[in-house]
Every structure is written in structure tokens, then in C-alpha cells.
N, C-alpha and C positions, 0 to 999 in steps of 0.2 A: 260674934261681936266685934272682932277685930275688922273681918270682911264689911262690913257696915260703915265702917268709921272712912273708907276710903271712896264711897259714890262721888263724892264733891269733884274728884280728880279726874273729869272728864276733858278738861282743856289740856291736858297734858300732853304732848307732841308725842308720836309713837318713838320718834328716836331715843326719847329718854325714858318709856315704859320698858320695864325687864319683861322676858319672857316669862310665862308659869313653867316653874322648875319641874324637872321629871320626877321629883319626889309627890308633888302633891299634885300633879296631874288628872292621874286616873280619879282623883277625889273631886276636883272641880269637874270634871266631863261626867261623872256619876249624879252629881246633886247639881248640873248645870248652873254653876255659879258663873257670876260675871269674871271673865279671863283678866283684865286689866286691876280691878281692885282685888282679885285673888292673888295676883303676882305682887303686886307693891305690900301688902298686907304680910304675905309670906317673909319678906326681908326685915320688916319691923323687928321681928324675933333674931338675937344671935347666939351663938355657941350652943350651950347644954338645952337651952329654951326652944331653939329651931330643931334639935336633936329628939326631944320630947315631944313636941308640935308633929313631927313627921311620924314618930312610932303612934301616936293617940290617931292620926288620919291614918296611918296602915291598918288599922283594926277596925275599918268602916267598910 
């Protein structure tokens, strides 16, 4: 759900777009998700929420 929210961010220059973090990179590749929205949506979470997300994604 969070991933789909950021499809309209195509106009962001590459310089301002974060790289896909190593924690979710295998998940993004496996499910062929778009890299820019995946990276941006990952950084929406902070602290414990991000840790929980990484734990959940690791189970896939």
C-alpha cells in the first residue's frame, strides 16, 4: 500500500532520490517492484516501524 502511494514522484531528480536500502533490495528485486517508489516508501517509516517492516519483508 505504501509503495503505490509514491508513483507520482517520477519528476524527482536522481540526485534527491535515495538508493534502495540493502535490507529491502532482495525483496524489491524478487517481486520486480519499481526502485524509486520502493526506496522512498521505505524511508517513510522510522525506528521500530522500520525494523518491523524489515523483519516482515525478510520472511518473504
